[in-house]
All heavy atoms as an XYZ file, in Angstrom:
812
protein
N       0.835     -1.186      0.000
C       0.000      0.000      0.000
C       0.872      1.238      0.000
O       1.790      1.349      0.789
C      -0.891      0.034      1.226
C      -1.869     -1.057      1.304
S      -3.080     -0.628      2.567
C      -4.300     -1.799      2.145
N       0.533      2.147     -0.833
C       1.310      3.380     -0.903
C       0.495      4.539     -0.372
O      -0.713      4.446     -0.206
C       1.741      3.641     -2.354
O       0.598      3.988     -3.119
N       1.192      5.638     -0.152
C       0.514      6.825      0.354
C      -0.345      7.500     -0.705
O      -1.159      8.343     -0.404
C       1.541      7.831      0.876
C       2.205      7.328      2.150
O       1.586      6.490      2.829
O       3.333      7.765      2.437
N      -0.152      7.111     -1.956
C      -0.866      7.756     -3.052
C      -2.276      7.215     -3.237
O      -3.042      7.761     -4.001
C      -0.078      7.593     -4.357
N      -2.618      6.115     -2.547
C      -3.945      5.550     -2.695
C      -4.993      6.497     -2.134
O      -4.771      7.155     -1.112
C      -4.024      4.210     -1.970
C      -3.223      3.115     -2.627
C      -3.387      1.797     -1.906
O      -4.401      1.626     -1.200
O      -2.506      0.951     -2.046
N      -6.148      6.577     -2.797
C      -7.206      7.455     -2.276
C      -7.721      6.945     -0.937
O      -7.706      5.748     -0.667
C      -8.291      7.396     -3.357
C      -8.015      6.156     -4.140
C      -6.540      5.875     -4.011
N      -8.177      7.860     -0.137
C      -8.705      7.483      1.170
C     -10.083      6.874      1.008
O     -10.800      7.167      0.054
C      -8.801      8.700      2.100
O      -9.632      9.676      1.482
C      -7.431      9.284      2.380
N     -10.446      6.042      1.924
C     -11.759      5.406      1.852
C     -12.848      6.404      2.242
O     -12.585      7.432      2.860
C     -11.805      4.193      2.786
O     -11.769      4.636      4.120
N     -14.072      6.074      1.902
C     -15.196      6.939      2.238
C     -15.388      7.077      3.728
O     -15.773      8.130      4.232
N     -15.083      6.008      4.488
C     -15.254      6.054      5.942
C     -14.281      7.028      6.584
O     -14.648      7.773      7.495
C     -15.067      4.662      6.539
N     -13.051      7.052      6.115
C     -12.085      7.975      6.724
C     -12.401      9.421      6.349
O     -12.188     10.329      7.139
C     -10.655      7.606      6.334
O     -10.450      7.798      4.954
N     -12.899      9.627      5.131
C     -13.298     10.991      4.756
C     -14.490     11.445      5.584
O     -14.569     12.587      6.010
C     -13.642     11.061      3.274
C     -12.435     11.351      2.417
C     -12.820     11.500      1.002
N     -13.007     10.112      0.525
C     -13.656      9.776     -0.557
N     -14.212     10.670     -1.309
N     -13.772      8.519     -0.914
N     -15.441     10.554      5.837
C     -16.610     10.894      6.651
C     -16.185     11.201      8.085
O     -16.719     12.123      8.709
C     -17.619      9.750      6.641
N     -15.219     10.435      8.609
C     -14.735     10.701      9.965
C     -14.042     12.055     10.027
O     -14.192     12.795     11.004
C     -13.777      9.600     10.408
N     -13.300     12.403      8.996
C     -12.644     13.712      8.956
C     -13.645     14.842      8.880
O     -13.490     15.871      9.532
N     -14.700     14.655      8.100
C     -15.750     15.670      7.986
C     -16.479     15.817      9.315
O     -16.775     16.920      9.753
C     -16.744     15.290      6.877
O     -16.035     15.151      5.656
C     -17.820     16.334      6.722
N     -16.753     14.695      9.970
C     -17.429     14.727     11.264
C     -16.586     15.465     12.299
O     -17.095     16.273     13.075
C     -17.707     13.307     11.735
O     -18.214     13.312     13.036
N     -15.294     15.203     12.300
C     -14.394     15.866     13.235
C     -14.327     17.369     12.954
O     -14.360     18.181     13.877
C     -13.002     15.250     13.134
O     -12.104     15.926     13.962
N     -14.264     17.724     11.688
C     -14.223     19.143     11.315
C     -15.514     19.847     11.712
O     -15.489     20.973     12.213
C     -13.998     19.280      9.798
O     -12.793     18.604      9.448
C     -13.907     20.736      9.380
N     -16.633     19.186     11.513
C     -17.921     19.764     11.891
C     -18.002     19.951     13.404
O     -18.484     20.981     13.883
C     -19.066     18.874     11.400
C     -20.472     19.356     11.704
C     -20.723     20.703     11.038
C     -21.493     18.336     11.237
N     -17.528     18.956     14.171
C     -17.538     19.086     15.635
C     -16.677     20.256     16.087
O     -17.046     21.001     16.994
C     -17.052     17.792     16.287
C     -18.061     16.704     16.246
C     -17.737     15.558     17.172
N     -16.332     15.264     17.291
C     -15.798     14.063     17.133
N     -16.546     13.045     16.842
N     -14.503     13.874     17.297
N     -15.525     20.436     15.453
C     -14.649     21.557     15.807
C     -15.323     22.884     15.481
O     -15.281     23.828     16.272
C     -13.291     21.426     15.092
C     -12.509     20.240     15.672
C     -12.484     22.712     15.198
C     -11.279     19.868     14.883
N     -15.975     22.958     14.335
C     -16.662     24.196     13.940
C     -17.806     24.519     14.900
O     -17.979     25.671     15.310
C     -17.185     24.069     12.508
N     -18.581     23.504     15.263
C     -19.683     23.726     16.202
C     -19.144     24.133     17.569
O     -19.664     25.041     18.214
C     -20.585     22.475     16.303
C     -21.577     22.599     17.436
C     -21.303     22.236     14.997
N     -18.082     23.486     18.019
C     -17.485     23.818     19.316
C     -16.960     25.251     19.325
O     -17.148     25.984     20.304
C     -16.368     22.839     19.657
N     -16.309     25.670     18.265
C     -15.804     27.041     18.193
C     -16.950     28.044     18.195
O     -16.890     29.083     18.872
C     -14.950     27.224     16.936
N     -18.019     27.734     17.485
C     -19.193     28.609     17.455
C     -19.828     28.712     18.839
O     -20.176     29.807     19.293
C     -20.218     28.097     16.425
O     -19.588     27.996     15.154
C     -21.416     29.006     16.346
N     -19.966     27.584     19.513
C     -20.535     27.581     20.864
C     -19.661     28.410     21.801
O     -20.166     29.196     22.618
C     -20.689     26.137     21.397
C     -20.970     26.116     22.885
C     -21.791     25.418     20.647
N     -18.352     28.266     21.697
C     -17.438     29.034     22.543
C     -17.562     30.533     22.331
O     -17.584     31.313     23.293
N     -17.663     30.959     21.081
C     -17.783     32.390     20.778
C     -19.125     32.930     21.271
O     -19.191     33.996     21.889
C     -17.605     32.636     19.264
C     -18.009     34.049     18.881
C     -16.167     32.356     18.851
N     -20.194     32.186     21.022
C     -21.521     32.631     21.474
C     -21.549     32.717     23.000
O     -22.090     33.678     23.563
C     -22.622     31.687     20.946
C     -22.771     31.868     19.443
C     -23.951     31.932     21.661
C     -23.666     30.857     18.782
N     -20.965     31.745     23.685
C     -20.924     31.778     25.152
C     -20.152     32.989     25.649
O     -20.571     33.655     26.594
C     -20.309     30.487     25.700
C     -20.125     30.532     27.173
C     -21.078     30.315     28.125
C     -18.930     30.845     27.882
N     -20.539     30.478     29.382
C     -19.225     30.794     29.256
C     -17.635     31.164     27.486
C     -18.264     31.049     30.225
C     -16.684     31.413     28.456
C     -17.005     31.353     29.807
N     -19.012     33.298     25.028
C     -18.200     34.432     25.469
C     -18.964     35.749     25.312
O     -18.961     36.592     26.219
C     -16.892     34.477     24.687
N     -19.630     35.925     24.192
C     -20.420     37.145     23.973
C     -21.577     37.212     24.965
O     -21.861     38.269     25.544
C     -20.932     37.201     22.516
C     -21.946     38.314     22.323
C     -19.762     37.361     21.557
N     -22.231     36.086     25.196
C     -23.335     36.021     26.152
C     -22.870     36.405     27.558
O     -23.514     37.197     28.241
C     -23.924     34.605     26.141
C     -24.976     34.346     27.182
C     -26.274     34.794     27.006
C     -24.680     33.648     28.352
C     -27.251     34.553     27.956
C     -25.647     33.403     29.303
C     -26.930     33.859     29.100
O     -27.885     33.622     30.043
N     -21.743     35.861     27.984
C     -21.241     36.158     29.326
C     -20.832     37.625     29.462
O     -21.081     38.240     30.505
C     -20.065     35.247     29.665
C     -20.482     33.823     29.957
S     -21.666     33.680     31.299
C     -20.724     34.301     32.652
N     -20.224     38.181     28.438
C     -19.883     39.605     28.485
C     -21.140     40.450     28.639
O     -21.168     41.399     29.423
C     -19.121     40.012     27.227
C     -17.667     39.590     27.171
C     -17.080     39.897     25.795
C     -16.849     40.285     28.245
N     -22.183     40.104     27.897
C     -23.440     40.848     27.993
C     -24.081     40.685     29.369
O     -24.565     41.659     29.951
C     -24.405     40.390     26.904
N     -24.062     39.483     29.902
C     -24.672     39.235     31.214
C     -23.959     40.039     32.294
O     -24.592     40.699     33.126
C     -24.659     37.720     31.555
C     -24.923     37.479     33.027
C     -25.686     36.991     30.718
N     -22.637     40.002     32.285
C     -21.882     40.710     33.328
C     -21.964     42.224     33.133
O     -22.155     42.965     34.094
C     -20.420     40.221     33.353
C     -19.581     41.084     34.269
C     -20.366     38.768     33.808
N     -21.858     42.684     31.901
C     -21.861     44.131     31.651
C     -23.242     44.750     31.844
O     -23.360     45.863     32.367
C     -21.375     44.410     30.234
N     -24.269     44.051     31.429
C     -25.613     44.633     31.468
C     -26.462     44.139     32.635
O     -27.567     44.615     32.850
C     -26.353     44.325     30.160
C     -25.659     44.810     28.893
C     -26.439     44.366     27.668
C     -25.468     46.308     28.914
N     -25.952     43.197     33.404
C     -26.752     42.607     34.464
C     -26.619     43.277     35.814
O     -27.372     42.978     36.725
N     -25.679     44.176     35.952
C     -25.492     44.845     37.237
C     -26.600     45.830     37.524
O     -27.311     46.290     36.632
N     -26.749     46.185     38.784
C     -27.820     47.107     39.175
C     -27.575     48.524     38.655
O     -28.506     49.306     38.544
C     -27.963     47.113     40.691
S     -26.465     47.586     41.558
N     -26.335     48.847     38.316
C     -26.042     50.188     37.829
C     -26.113     50.298     36.310
O     -25.807     51.343     35.748
C     -24.671     50.654     38.328
C     -23.563     49.707     37.936
O     -23.848     48.623     37.419
O     -22.397     50.075     38.157
N     -26.552     49.250     35.641
C     -26.718     49.311     34.191
C     -27.885     50.214     33.838
O     -28.852     50.321     34.581
C     -26.981     47.912     33.631
O     -25.885     47.092     33.871
N     -27.790     50.863     32.711
C     -28.847     51.718     32.189
C     -29.226     52.837     33.150
O     -30.384     53.212     33.272
C     -30.090     50.897     31.820
C     -29.803     49.760     30.889
C     -29.815     48.448     31.332
C     -29.495     50.009     29.561
C     -29.537     47.414     30.482
C     -29.215     48.976     28.702
C     -29.236     47.673     29.156
N     -28.249     53.352     33.865
C     -28.484     54.488     34.742
C     -29.102     54.149     36.074
O     -29.491     55.037     36.828
N     -29.220     52.881     36.407
C     -29.794     52.485     37.698
C     -28.826     52.765     38.836
O     -27.675     53.121     38.640
N     -29.299     52.622     40.037
C     -28.464     52.851     41.212
C     -28.400     51.589     42.052
O     -29.378     50.856     42.166
C     -29.031     53.991     42.056
C     -28.974     55.301     41.345
C     -29.267     56.430     42.279
N     -29.173     57.682     41.543
C     -29.793     58.759     41.873
N     -30.552     58.789     42.949
N     -29.661     59.847     41.166
N     -27.259     51.395     42.662
C     -27.076     50.246     43.550
C     -27.246     50.718     44.989
O     -26.714     51.750     45.370
C     -25.677     49.659     43.375
S     -25.352     49.058     41.717
N     -27.955     49.937     45.788
C     -28.129     50.313     47.183
C     -27.036     49.717     48.075
O     -27.084     49.858     49.284
C     -29.514     49.919     47.688
C     -29.746     48.419     47.659
O     -28.837     47.669     47.251
O     -30.844     48.001     48.059
N     -26.063     49.045     47.479
C     -24.941     48.523     48.236
C     -25.114     47.095     48.725
O     -24.197     46.529     49.279
N     -26.281     46.513     48.518
C     -26.477     45.122     48.939
C     -26.664     44.249     47.708
O     -27.280     44.662     46.731
C     -27.719     44.974     49.848
O     -28.874     45.390     49.109
C     -27.569     45.796     51.111
N     -26.145     43.065     47.797
C     -26.324     42.101     46.709
C     -27.670     41.418     46.866
O     -28.124     41.176     47.985
C     -25.255     41.018     46.776
C     -23.893     41.469     46.425
C     -22.968     40.273     46.474
N     -21.629     40.659     46.109
C     -20.641     39.813     45.964
N     -20.843     38.537     46.178
N     -19.454     40.233     45.616
N     -28.291     41.052     45.747
C     -29.522     40.270     45.862
C     -29.183     38.868     46.372
O     -28.049     38.403     46.212
C     -30.055     40.222     44.428
C     -28.893     40.531     43.561
C     -27.958     41.365     44.366
N     -30.135     38.173     46.979
C     -29.875     36.794     47.408
C     -29.451     35.936     46.208
O     -29.867     36.198     45.075
C     -31.219     36.317     47.954
C     -31.953     37.570     48.299
C     -31.476     38.616     47.336
N     -28.642     34.944     46.460
C     -28.055     34.139     45.390
C     -29.098     33.572     44.438
O     -28.947     33.661     43.217
C     -27.221     32.996     45.983
C     -26.560     32.054     44.968
C     -25.601     32.821     44.064
C     -25.845     30.931     45.673
N     -30.169     33.013     44.957
C     -31.155     32.376     44.089
C     -32.127     33.363     43.460
O     -32.987     32.969     42.678
C     -31.896     31.272     44.844
C     -30.984     30.124     45.191
C     -30.579     29.916     46.490
C     -30.508     29.284     44.204
C     -29.727     28.875     46.802
C     -29.657     28.242     44.501
C     -29.260     28.030     45.806
N     -31.991     34.640     43.764
C     -32.801     35.669     43.117
C     -31.948     36.549     42.220
O     -32.450     37.506     41.629
C     -33.498     36.534     44.173
C     -34.516     35.772     44.983
C     -35.134     36.631     46.078
O     -34.961     37.867     46.058
O     -35.786     36.061     46.956
N     -30.683     36.249     42.112
C     -29.747     37.057     41.329
C     -29.828     36.655     39.857
O     -29.493     35.536     39.480
C     -28.334     36.842     41.862
C     -27.330     37.799     41.250
O     -27.712     38.572     40.358
O     -26.170     37.759     41.678
N     -30.283     37.589     39.013
C     -30.419     37.305     37.589
C     -29.076     37.028     36.929
O     -28.982     36.181     36.046
C     -31.103     38.470     36.876
C     -32.559     38.603     37.249
O     -33.142     37.603     37.716
O     -33.113     39.701     37.088
N     -28.046     37.752     37.327
C     -26.724     37.565     36.720
C     -26.220     36.151     36.999
O     -25.772     35.451     36.089
C     -25.716     38.611     37.244
C     -24.312     38.302     36.760
C     -26.127     40.003     36.806
N     -26.299     35.701     38.232
C     -25.834     34.365     38.580
C     -26.653     33.293     37.868
O     -26.103     32.312     37.369
C     -25.890     34.157     40.091
N     -27.938     33.478     37.795
C     -28.799     32.501     37.128
C     -28.516     32.384     35.648
O     -28.399     31.282     35.106
N     -28.410     33.528     34.977
C     -28.119     33.503     33.542
C     -26.730     32.958     33.269
O     -26.521     32.211     32.310
C     -28.266     34.907     32.967
C     -29.706     35.358     32.916
C     -29.816     36.784     32.457
C     -31.276     37.227     32.519
N     -31.432     38.634     32.216
N     -25.769     33.324     34.097
C     -24.409     32.802     33.926
C     -24.381     31.299     34.151
O     -23.713     30.563     33.425
C     -23.450     33.498     34.887
N     -25.120     30.822     35.145
C     -25.160     29.388     35.441
C     -25.744     28.601     34.268
O     -25.147     27.634     33.797
C     -25.971     29.121     36.706
C     -25.988     27.674     37.107
C     -24.972     27.157     37.884
C     -27.011     26.843     36.696
C     -24.970     25.811     38.249
C     -27.027     25.501     37.045
C     -25.995     24.988     37.823
N     -26.890     29.035     33.780
C     -27.556     28.310     32.698
C     -26.725     28.365     31.413
O     -26.509     27.340     30.755
C     -28.979     28.857     32.460
C     -29.587     28.278     31.202
C     -29.856     28.567     33.658
N     -26.244     29.548     31.057
C     -25.448     29.679     29.838
C     -24.175     28.858     29.886
O     -23.802     28.191     28.912
N     -23.500     28.871     31.018
C     -22.264     28.108     31.153
C     -22.534     26.613     31.184
O     -21.784     25.835     30.592
C     -21.512     28.528     32.428
O     -21.251     29.925     32.352
C     -20.206     27.780     32.570
N     -23.585     26.196     31.841
C     -23.909     24.768     31.895
C     -24.192     24.220     30.499
O     -23.684     23.161     30.124
C     -25.100     24.531     32.819
N     -24.974     24.945     29.717
C     -25.298     24.487     28.359
C     -24.042     24.450     27.491
O     -23.780     23.459     26.803
C     -26.386     25.393     27.730
C     -26.549     25.110     26.255
C     -27.701     25.213     28.461
N     -23.260     25.517     27.519
C     -22.048     25.570     26.693
C     -21.044     24.499     27.114
O     -20.455     23.819     26.267
C     -21.416     26.955     26.777
N     -20.846     24.322     28.402
C     -19.881     23.323     28.878
C     -20.328     21.921     28.506
O     -19.522     21.111     28.046
C     -19.716     23.421     30.409
O     -19.301     24.735     30.742
C     -18.685     22.432     30.912
N     -21.611     21.630     28.679
C     -22.097     20.300     28.323
C     -21.903     20.038     26.838
O     -21.450     18.959     26.442
C     -23.565     20.132     28.693
C     -24.046     18.757     28.354
C     -23.907     17.644     29.129
C     -24.688     18.342     27.158
N     -24.432     16.560     28.467
C     -24.917     16.962     27.257
C     -25.089     19.006     26.003
C     -25.540     16.231     26.250
C     -25.703     18.279     24.998
C     -25.926     16.915     25.125
N     -22.254     21.010     26.007
C     -22.103     20.820     24.566
C     -20.647     20.597     24.186
O     -20.332     19.713     23.383
C     -22.673     22.015     23.804
C     -24.169     22.052     23.779
S     -24.810     23.405     22.806
C     -24.386     22.865     21.164
N     -19.748     21.396     24.749
C     -18.333     21.238     24.434
C     -17.805     19.895     24.935
O     -17.008     19.244     24.254
C     -17.525     22.391     25.020
C     -17.811     23.757     24.399
C     -17.086     24.841     25.170
C     -17.418     23.778     22.939
N     -18.228     19.462     26.106
C     -17.794     18.165     26.635
C     -18.285     17.030     25.744
O     -17.549     16.122     25.397
C     -18.314     17.989     28.063
C     -17.788     16.749     28.706
C     -18.346     15.513     28.681
C     -16.587     16.628     29.456
N     -17.571     14.629     29.374
C     -16.481     15.286     29.862
C     -15.598     17.532     29.837
C     -15.431     14.821     30.621
C     -14.551     17.063     30.610
C     -14.468     15.734     30.985
N     -19.552     17.101     25.362
C     -20.132     16.039     24.551
C     -19.546     16.020     23.144
O     -19.323     14.948     22.579
C     -21.647     16.196     24.499
C     -22.314     15.100     23.737
C     -22.506     13.822     24.163
C     -22.854     15.169     22.424
N     -23.135     13.096     23.187
C     -23.360     13.898     22.107
C     -22.943     16.187     21.489
C     -23.964     13.623     20.888
C     -23.554     15.916     20.285
C     -24.053     14.645     19.985
N     -19.257     17.177     22.577
C     -18.694     17.233     21.228
C     -17.292     16.642     21.149
O     -16.848     16.245     20.085
C     -18.663     18.683     20.724
C     -20.000     19.244     20.273
C     -19.887     20.737     20.046
C     -20.495     18.551     19.018
N     -16.607     16.594     22.287
C     -15.272     15.982     22.308
C     -15.321     14.556     21.788
O     -14.500     14.148     20.991
C     -14.758     15.954     23.748
C     -13.632     16.795     24.049
C     -13.276     16.734     25.524
N     -13.864     15.648     26.279
C     -13.181     14.733     26.946
N     -11.895     14.763     26.956
N     -13.797     13.798     27.615
N     -16.256     13.782     22.301
C     -16.403     12.381     21.921
C     -17.862     11.997     22.155
O     -18.212     11.514     23.224
C     -15.485     11.517     22.773
C     -15.320     10.128     22.250
C     -14.273      9.341     22.999
N     -12.967      9.960     22.885
C     -12.153     10.182     23.929
N     -12.515      9.838     25.133
N     -10.976     10.732     23.749
N     -18.726     12.209     21.156
C     -20.163     11.995     21.352
C     -20.506     10.547     21.709
O     -20.162      9.624     20.987
C     -20.775     12.359     20.006
C     -19.748     13.153     19.294
C     -18.426     12.720     19.835
N     -21.144     10.375     22.854
C     -21.648      9.073     23.284
C     -22.599      9.311     24.451
O     -22.634     10.397     25.035
C     -20.509      8.142     23.708
O     -19.934      8.581     24.921
N     -23.345      8.287     24.797
C     -24.282      8.399     25.916
C     -23.504      8.596     27.221
O     -23.889      9.396     28.075
C     -25.183      7.149     25.990
C     -26.056      7.170     27.226
C     -26.031      7.049     24.738
N     -22.405      7.882     27.370
C     -21.605      8.004     28.594
C     -21.041      9.412     28.737
O     -21.072     10.002     29.822
C     -20.469      6.981     28.578
C     -19.647      7.016     29.838
C     -18.581      5.904     29.821
N     -17.900      5.804     31.071
C     -16.879      6.583     31.441
N     -16.454      7.526     30.632
N     -16.296      6.425     32.607
N     -20.514      9.961     27.644
C     -19.965     11.314     27.701
C     -21.053     12.342     27.979
O     -20.804     13.353     28.628
C     -19.240     11.658     26.397
C     -17.939     10.917     26.211
C     -16.937     11.236     27.304
O     -16.811     12.370     27.745
N     -16.222     10.229     27.746
N     -22.259     12.098     27.497
C     -23.379     13.008     27.787
C     -23.684     13.015     29.275
O     -23.907     14.072     29.876
C     -24.608     12.599     26.982
N     -23.653     11.835     29.893
C     -23.936     11.745     31.334
C     -22.820     12.373     32.165
O     -23.085     13.124     33.113
C     -24.134     10.282     31.726
N     -21.582     12.077     31.824
C     -20.450     12.669     32.547
C     -20.442     14.180     32.328
O     -20.130     14.956     33.240
C     -19.117     12.033     32.083
C     -17.922     12.771     32.648
C     -19.066     10.570     32.474
N     -20.806     14.615     31.140
C     -20.837     16.036     30.821
C     -21.788     16.829     31.688
O     -21.554     17.995     31.990
N     -22.885     16.199     32.126
C     -23.834     16.886     33.007
C     -23.157     17.248     34.325
O     -23.268     18.379     34.811
C     -25.096     16.021     33.249
C     -25.955     16.601     34.354
C     -25.888     15.890     31.968
N     -22.433     16.297     34.907
C     -21.739     16.562     36.175
C     -20.664     17.627     36.007
O     -20.535     18.543     36.833
C     -21.132     15.276     36.718
N     -19.910     17.535     34.929
C     -18.855     18.522     34.668
C     -19.474     19.901     34.447
O     -18.997     20.907     34.985
C     -18.007     18.105     33.445
C     -17.063     19.202     33.015
C     -17.239     16.826     33.751
N     -20.545     19.953     33.667
C     -21.191     21.233     33.367
C     -21.734     21.899     34.623
O     -21.608     23.117     34.791
C     -22.310     21.024     32.351
N     -22.340     21.124     35.519
C     -22.879     21.699     36.749
C     -21.765     22.255     37.636
O     -21.915     23.329     38.228
C     -23.708     20.666     37.505
C     -25.013     20.248     36.827
C     -25.692     19.143     37.612
C     -25.938     21.436     36.643
N     -20.649     21.549     37.721
C     -19.532     22.028     38.543
C     -18.919     23.297     37.972
O     -18.691     24.278     38.691
C     -18.473     20.931     38.659
N     -18.668     23.307     36.673
C     -18.081     24.491     36.047
C     -19.048     25.667     36.114
O     -18.646     26.805     36.401
C     -17.693     24.179     34.577
C     -17.301     25.430     33.817
C     -16.565     23.159     34.535
N     -20.322     25.412     35.880
C     -21.316     26.489     35.882
C     -21.456     27.121     37.260
O     -21.646     28.342     37.362
C     -22.664     25.946     35.411
N     -21.358     26.339     38.310
C     -21.455     26.909     39.654
C     -20.320     27.886     39.928
O     -20.538     28.982     40.452
C     -21.443     25.786     40.693
N     -19.117     27.527     39.544
C     -17.965     28.411     39.747
C     -18.097     29.679     38.903
O     -17.897     30.795     39.390
C     -16.645     27.668     39.415
C     -15.463     28.615     39.425
C     -16.431     26.528     40.394
N     -18.466     29.523     37.644
C     -18.597     30.686     36.753
C     -19.730     31.598     37.213
O     -19.598     32.834     37.169
C     -18.785     30.233     35.300
C     -19.151     31.397     34.389
C     -17.537     29.549     34.785
N     -20.820     31.032     37.697
C     -21.937     31.854     38.176
C     -21.522     32.707     39.353
O     -21.877     33.891     39.447
C     -23.126     30.973     38.542
N     -20.771     32.132     40.280
C     -20.313     32.913     41.433
C     -19.317     33.996     41.014
O     -19.352     35.112     41.548
C     -19.686     31.983     42.478
C     -20.682     31.028     43.144
C     -19.949     30.056     44.062
C     -21.735     31.808     43.918
N     -18.450     33.692     40.057
C     -17.526     34.709     39.548
C     -18.272     35.840     38.834
O     -17.974     37.018     39.036
C     -16.502     34.077     38.601
C     -15.433     33.218     39.242
C     -14.606     32.509     38.174
C     -14.534     34.071     40.117
N     -19.234     35.481     38.009
C     -20.018     36.498     37.298
C     -20.793     37.366     38.272
O     -20.886     38.583     38.102
C     -20.973     35.827     36.314
N     -21.318     36.748     39.314
C     -22.059     37.503     40.329
C     -21.153     38.517     41.027
O     -21.527     39.660     41.237
C     -22.647     36.527     41.345
C     -23.443     37.189     42.420
C     -24.089     36.146     43.311
N     -25.090     36.780     44.138
C     -25.064     36.757     45.465
N     -24.134     36.117     46.096
N     -26.006     37.378     46.141
N     -19.941     38.086     41.367
C     -19.040     39.018     42.047
C     -18.560     40.115     41.107
O     -18.373     41.253     41.538
C     -17.855     38.268     42.660
O     -17.010     37.772     41.654
N     -18.394     39.804     39.835
C     -18.002     40.844     38.876
C     -19.120     41.871     38.654
O     -18.874     43.067     38.556
C     -17.610     40.230     37.532
C     -16.278     39.521     37.480
C     -16.116     38.801     36.142
C     -15.146     40.512     37.661
N     -20.351     41.390     38.560
C     -21.470     42.273     38.279
C     -21.854     43.138     39.476
O     -22.289     44.277     39.313
C     -22.676     41.469     37.812
N     -21.698     42.594     40.667
C     -22.169     43.321     41.850
C     -21.043     43.851     42.731
O     -21.307     44.353     43.816
C     -23.090     42.423     42.690
C     -24.299     41.965     41.943
N     -25.236     42.811     41.422
C     -24.705     40.718     41.597
C     -26.171     42.128     40.816
N     -25.873     40.849     40.901
N     -19.843     43.698     42.260
C     -18.711     44.265     43.011
C     -18.262     43.563     44.181
O     -18.443     42.753     44.876
């Protein structure tokens, strides 16, 4: 067998699948980054000329933390699953996404509310 032989249809399909996963992952990453910038920049109490009274809202009533949590959980799960799509990776991805989203939500909350 030489290197000049054409590749089989299966290997070309695997290459296309891998390229598509990379493209989707990059798109998800960019959309998540823009979403998080908007949440942190526009989610604070002083956005749009509002005033802050110096107290943070309770954690489970904080819109910034909630939006950051949901957005990060979805993006993290998708990126984890796109690495190697399978039922097992989907299940493991849920646990990873929840852990990462909790940390990012608390960081976004502290950035938005000082």
